C-alpha positions as CSV (number, residue, x, y, z in Angstrom):
1,M,0.0,-0.2,-0.2
2,T,2.7,2.5,1.1
3,D,4.3,2.3,-2.8
4,R,0.7,3.9,-3.8
5,T,1.2,7.8,-4.7
6,F,-1.1,10.5,-5.9
7,T,-0.5,13.6,-8.1
8,I,-2.9,17.0,-8.0
9,D,-2.7,19.0,-11.1
10,R,-1.8,22.5,-10.4
11,D,-4.7,23.7,-12.5
12,I,-7.6,23.3,-10.4
13,R,-9.9,23.8,-13.0
14,R,-8.5,20.2,-14.0
15,A,-7.4,19.1,-10.5
16,E,-8.6,15.9,-8.7
17,T,-8.7,15.0,-5.2
18,P,-6.8,12.5,-3.6
19,P,-8.1,9.3,-3.6
20,G,-10.5,7.7,-1.2
21,W,-7.7,5.4,0.1
22,F,-5.6,8.2,1.1
23,Y,-8.3,8.9,3.5
24,T,-9.3,5.6,4.9
25,D,-6.3,2.9,4.3
26,P,-4.6,1.9,7.6
27,G,-1.0,2.1,5.5
28,A,-1.5,5.0,3.8
29,F,-1.8,6.7,7.0
30,D,1.1,5.6,9.0
31,A,2.8,6.5,5.5
32,C,1.5,10.3,5.7
33,C,2.7,10.0,9.4
34,R,6.7,9.4,8.6
35,R,6.5,11.1,5.0
36,V,4.5,14.0,6.3
37,L,3.9,14.8,9.7
38,E,7.5,13.7,10.8
39,R,9.0,16.5,8.7
40,T,6.8,19.7,9.6
41,W,5.6,22.2,12.7
42,H,3.2,21.6,15.3
43,F,1.8,23.5,18.1
44,V,2.9,22.2,21.2
45,A,2.1,24.6,23.9
46,D,2.0,28.2,24.9
47,A,4.9,29.9,27.0
48,E,2.9,29.7,30.1
49,V,3.5,26.3,30.5
50,V,7.1,27.1,31.5
51,S,6.8,31.4,32.1
52,V,9.7,31.7,35.0
53,P,13.1,30.1,35.2
54,R,13.4,26.8,36.5
55,M,10.2,25.3,35.2
56,V,9.9,21.7,33.6
57,A,7.0,20.8,30.9
58,P,6.8,17.1,29.6
59,L,4.9,17.1,26.6
60,T,4.0,14.2,23.6
61,L,4.7,15.7,20.4
62,L,1.5,14.4,18.2
63,P,0.3,11.9,21.0
64,G,-1.0,8.9,18.9
65,C,0.6,9.4,15.8
66,L,4.6,10.2,16.4
67,D,4.0,9.8,19.9
68,E,7.6,11.7,20.7
69,P,8.8,12.3,24.7
70,I,9.4,15.8,24.7
71,I,10.1,18.6,27.3
72,L,10.0,21.9,27.5
73,T,12.4,23.4,30.0
74,R,13.5,27.4,30.9
75,D,16.5,27.6,32.3
76,D,18.2,30.3,34.8
77,D,19.4,32.4,31.7
78,D,15.4,32.6,31.1
79,A,16.2,30.8,27.6
80,V,13.6,28.2,26.6
81,H,14.3,24.5,25.4
82,C,12.7,21.8,23.6
83,L,14.6,18.5,24.3
84,S,14.0,14.9,24.3
85,N,12.5,13.5,27.1
86,V,14.4,9.9,27.0
87,C,17.4,9.2,28.8
88,T,20.4,8.9,27.4
89,H,21.2,5.8,29.7
90,R,18.9,3.2,29.1
91,G,15.6,5.4,27.2
92,N,13.6,5.9,30.1
93,L,11.5,8.9,30.7
94,V,13.5,11.9,32.3
95,A,10.6,14.0,33.3
96,E,7.5,12.3,33.8
97,H,6.0,15.6,36.2
98,G,5.9,19.3,35.3
99,G,6.8,22.4,37.8
100,K,10.1,23.4,39.3
101,S,13.5,22.0,39.3
102,S,17.2,23.3,39.4
103,C,18.3,20.0,36.9
104,L,16.3,17.0,35.3
105,T,17.2,14.0,37.0
106,C,16.4,10.2,35.6
107,R,14.6,8.5,38.2
108,Y,15.4,5.1,37.1
109,H,19.1,5.1,37.8
110,G,20.1,9.2,38.3
111,R,21.2,10.4,35.7
112,R,21.1,14.1,35.8
113,F,21.0,16.7,32.8
114,H,21.2,20.6,32.9
115,L,18.2,22.4,31.8
116,D,19.8,22.8,28.9
117,G,19.9,19.3,28.1
118,R,23.7,18.9,28.5
119,F,24.6,15.9,30.6
120,R,25.7,16.8,34.5
121,S,26.4,14.0,36.3
122,M,25.9,9.9,36.7
123,P,26.3,7.7,39.7
124,E,28.1,4.0,39.2
125,F,30.1,5.7,36.1
126,D,33.9,6.6,37.1
127,D,35.5,4.0,35.6
128,V,33.4,4.0,31.8
129,A,35.7,4.7,29.0
130,C,35.5,8.0,26.8
131,F,32.6,9.4,28.4
132,P,30.9,11.9,28.4
133,T,30.5,12.2,25.0
134,E,27.8,14.1,22.5
135,R,25.8,11.3,22.5
136,D,25.0,11.4,26.2
137,H,23.5,15.3,26.3
138,L,19.4,15.4,25.8
139,A,18.8,15.6,21.5
140,A,18.0,19.0,21.0
141,I,14.4,19.2,19.0
142,P,13.7,21.3,16.6
143,M,11.6,24.4,18.3
144,A,10.5,27.5,17.0
145,K,8.2,30.5,18.5
146,W,5.3,32.9,17.4
147,H,4.5,35.2,19.9
148,Q,4.0,32.9,22.6
149,F,2.9,29.9,20.7
150,I,5.6,27.1,20.7
151,F,5.8,24.7,17.9
152,A,8.1,22.0,17.5
153,G,9.0,18.9,15.1
154,V,10.8,15.8,14.7
155,N,12.8,17.0,11.3
156,P,11.2,20.1,9.6
157,S,11.7,20.4,6.4
158,M,10.6,23.9,6.1
159,D,11.7,26.9,7.4
160,F,9.3,27.8,10.3
161,E,9.3,31.6,9.5
162,A,8.3,30.8,6.0
163,V,5.2,29.0,7.6
164,T,4.7,31.9,9.6
165,A,5.6,34.8,7.9
166,E,2.8,35.9,5.5
167,M,0.2,35.7,8.7
168,D,2.4,37.9,11.0
169,A,2.7,40.5,8.2
170,R,-1.2,40.7,8.0
171,V,-2.5,40.2,11.6
172,G,0.8,40.9,13.8
173,W,-0.8,44.3,14.9
174,L,-3.2,43.0,16.9
175,P,-2.1,42.4,20.6
176,I,-1.6,38.6,20.5
177,E,1.2,38.9,23.3
178,R,-2.0,40.0,25.5
179,A,-4.4,36.9,24.6
180,R,-4.5,34.6,27.6
181,L,-5.6,31.1,27.9
182,D,-9.3,30.7,29.0
183,P,-9.8,27.3,30.0
184,T,-13.5,27.7,30.4
185,R,-14.0,28.2,26.6
186,S,-11.1,25.4,26.2
187,R,-12.2,21.3,24.9
188,D,-11.4,18.4,23.2
189,Y,-13.4,17.3,20.3
190,L,-12.9,13.5,19.2
191,V,-13.7,13.1,15.3
192,K,-14.5,10.1,13.9
193,A,-12.4,11.1,10.6
194,N,-8.9,10.9,9.0
195,W,-7.4,14.3,10.2
196,A,-6.4,15.6,6.5
197,L,-10.7,15.5,5.6
198,Y,-10.7,17.5,8.8
199,C,-8.5,19.9,7.2
200,D,-10.4,19.8,4.0
201,N,-14.0,21.1,5.9
202,Y,-12.0,24.3,7.6
203,L,-10.1,25.3,4.4
204,E,-13.3,26.0,2.6
205,G,-16.1,28.1,2.8
206,F,-18.3,26.9,0.3
207,H,-20.4,24.5,3.1
208,I,-21.5,27.3,5.3
209,P,-24.6,28.2,3.8
210,F,-25.5,24.3,4.0
211,V,-24.1,23.3,7.8
212,H,-23.7,26.2,9.7
213,E,-27.0,28.5,10.1
214,S,-25.9,30.5,12.6
215,L,-22.1,31.2,10.7
216,D,-24.4,32.2,7.5
217,A,-26.5,34.5,9.4
218,V,-23.3,37.0,10.3
219,L,-20.7,36.2,7.5
220,D,-21.0,37.6,4.1
221,Y,-21.1,34.4,1.9
222,G,-20.3,36.3,-1.4
223,A,-17.5,38.3,-0.1
224,Y,-16.2,35.5,1.4
225,E,-12.2,35.4,0.3
226,T,-9.5,32.5,0.2
227,E,-5.6,33.0,-0.2
228,S,-3.3,30.4,-0.4
229,L,0.0,31.0,0.8
230,E,3.4,29.1,0.8
231,W,2.6,27.0,3.6
232,G,-0.9,27.8,4.5
233,V,-4.3,29.2,3.4
234,L,-6.0,32.6,4.9
235,Q,-9.7,32.8,4.6
236,L,-11.4,36.4,5.1
237,G,-15.0,36.5,7.3
238,V,-16.4,39.6,5.7
239,S,-19.8,40.5,8.1
240,K,-22.8,41.3,6.9
241,G,-23.9,43.7,8.8
242,G,-21.1,45.3,9.9
243,E,-21.5,44.2,14.0
244,S,-18.2,43.0,16.0
245,V,-15.5,43.7,13.0
246,F,-11.9,44.3,13.3
247,D,-10.7,48.0,14.1
248,L,-8.0,48.2,11.2
249,P,-4.9,50.2,10.9
250,R,-4.8,52.4,7.9
251,S,-1.7,50.4,6.8
252,S,-3.8,46.8,7.2
253,P,-4.8,45.7,3.1
254,D,-8.3,45.3,4.2
255,Y,-8.9,48.5,5.4
256,G,-12.4,49.8,5.3
257,R,-13.4,46.7,4.9
258,A,-15.8,45.4,7.5
259,I,-13.6,41.9,8.8
260,G,-15.4,39.7,11.1
261,A,-12.4,37.1,11.4
262,Y,-9.3,36.1,9.5
263,Y,-9.3,31.8,9.8
264,Y,-5.6,31.1,9.2
265,W,-4.7,27.3,8.6
266,L,-1.0,26.8,8.5
267,Y,0.2,23.4,7.0
268,P,-0.1,20.7,8.0
269,G,-2.9,20.8,10.8
270,V,-3.0,24.1,13.0
271,M,-5.7,26.7,12.8
272,F,-5.2,30.2,14.2
273,N,-8.9,32.1,13.9
274,F,-8.9,35.5,14.7
275,Y,-11.7,37.6,16.0
276,P,-12.2,40.8,17.4
277,W,-12.0,39.4,21.2
278,G,-8.8,36.7,20.5
279,I,-7.8,33.7,19.2
280,S,-9.4,30.3,18.8
281,L,-6.8,27.5,18.3
282,N,-7.7,24.7,16.7
283,V,-5.1,22.0,17.0
284,V,-4.8,18.6,15.1
285,H,-3.9,15.9,16.3
286,P,-4.4,12.7,14.2
287,L,-4.9,9.3,16.2
288,G,-5.7,6.9,13.3
289,P,-7.1,6.7,9.5
290,A,-10.6,7.5,11.1
291,L,-9.4,9.1,14.6
292,T,-8.7,12.6,14.9
293,R,-8.4,14.3,18.8
294,V,-9.0,18.5,17.9
295,L,-7.6,20.6,20.6
296,F,-9.6,23.8,21.0
297,R,-8.2,26.1,22.7
298,S,-9.5,29.9,23.0
299,Y,-7.0,33.1,24.1
300,V,-9.1,36.3,25.0
301,W,-7.5,39.9,24.8
302,D,-11.1,41.3,24.9
303,A,-13.3,39.7,26.8
304,S,-16.5,42.4,26.5
305,L,-16.3,41.3,22.5
306,L,-17.4,37.5,23.1
307,E,-20.5,35.8,22.1
308,Q,-20.5,38.4,19.2
309,G,-20.1,37.7,15.2
310,A,-18.6,35.0,13.2
311,G,-16.8,34.7,16.6
312,A,-19.8,33.6,18.7
313,G,-21.1,29.8,19.2
314,L,-18.5,28.2,17.8
315,D,-18.7,25.0,20.1
316,R,-21.7,24.5,18.0
317,V,-19.6,25.5,14.9
318,E,-17.4,22.8,15.5
319,R,-19.9,20.3,16.6
320,E,-21.8,20.8,12.9
321,D,-18.5,20.7,10.9
322,E,-17.9,17.1,13.2
323,A,-21.0,15.8,12.2
324,V,-20.4,15.9,8.5
325,V,-16.8,15.1,8.4
326,E,-17.9,12.1,10.1
327,A,-20.7,11.3,7.4
328,A,-18.2,12.4,4.7
329,H,-15.5,9.9,5.9
330,R,-17.8,7.0,5.8
331,G,-18.5,7.8,2.5
332,L,-14.8,7.9,1.5
333,R,-14.6,3.9,2.1
334,S,-17.4,3.4,-0.4
335,R,-16.4,0.7,-3.2
336,F,-17.8,3.4,-5.6
337,Y,-15.8,6.4,-4.9
338,D,-12.7,7.2,-6.4
339,R,-11.6,10.9,-6.7
340,G,-13.6,13.9,-6.6
341,R,-13.3,17.3,-8.8
342,Y,-12.6,21.0,-7.0
343,S,-14.7,24.4,-7.3
344,P,-12.6,27.0,-8.8
345,T,-14.1,29.3,-6.9
346,R,-14.9,28.0,-3.8
347,E,-12.3,25.2,-2.8
348,Q,-8.5,27.0,-3.0
349,G,-7.7,26.3,0.3
350,V,-8.4,22.6,0.0
351,H,-6.4,22.7,-3.6
352,R,-3.8,24.7,-1.8
353,F,-3.7,21.8,0.9
354,H,-3.2,18.7,-1.4
355,L,-0.9,20.1,-3.6
356,L,1.5,20.6,-0.2
357,L,0.5,16.9,1.2
358,S,1.4,15.2,-2.6
359,R,4.3,17.1,-2.8
360,Q,5.9,15.6,0.5
361,W,4.2,12.8,-0.1
362,A,6.2,12.4,-3.1
363,E,9.5,13.6,-2.2
364,S,10.1,11.1,0.9
365,A,8.7,8.5,-0.7
């Protein structure tokens, strides 16, 4: 199965979508983890998890898929590090609980590491020849930050700044650093569908009049726009009535328009949804060919604007998306389905995603 391949025509008018097996075959899911998800950036946490020196936060990079144990630390010099959470002695997890610590100590045999990952000490190793070496330090994991949001990857094939540069240029003027996580507006969703199908659905406003009655009531479908970026997609939600819109600076290319939402998707599976009240973050965790966990996190900078305009009723919108995506996944398993076509006016974002997917799939085959 992993020898299968697919191509996406760059001309959306001629292009066909990925074949059904890409979404449903277990071998395709495993191959996608290796060919795509090991080679891209993924959101792991915000900087608050290691807000002060000597804080340690053990995490898992894409649990259920990559399952890579990592640690975020902040050392005494106030520098943040992303490290492998695997002891270089016998492979035990170094940090099993978060909190404050002056060093990292493996509880199996007592090997210690500095908070930047350098080997520190090891009992009963005085007679070991040629020890320690570079291999005895904890491996550094590729890490990058966009404002307070921390990303990591196993072996990303693209520069992180290329992924976020266009988003920063368009909405970087917003008070992003003031946004704080609101746990009461954050939850996880378990979607019985392939992760890429969830992204497909996010990447087009084509379905809004048919699936999202409440959202269709506040967004101008005729003015909805999609822009393809180097490593992402921007969808512009224009308000119908001009209520709950951004107070745009004159320097913005959107100045003078009633923008109610900026919907940014960063390849392969992170969505930054900007509303006048703050940011709704969707983080996609693939768990299997037919199972996806979506972490829904709300970061608020102006609570007085909550539940207004396009940024209202997000739980309902998410549940509506979940239902239609699960139904589509069941359909993709049909023996009578092969490939579909794109709407050139409404599915440019989906087409962009599939171009990036097919390119990475072929490059690492």
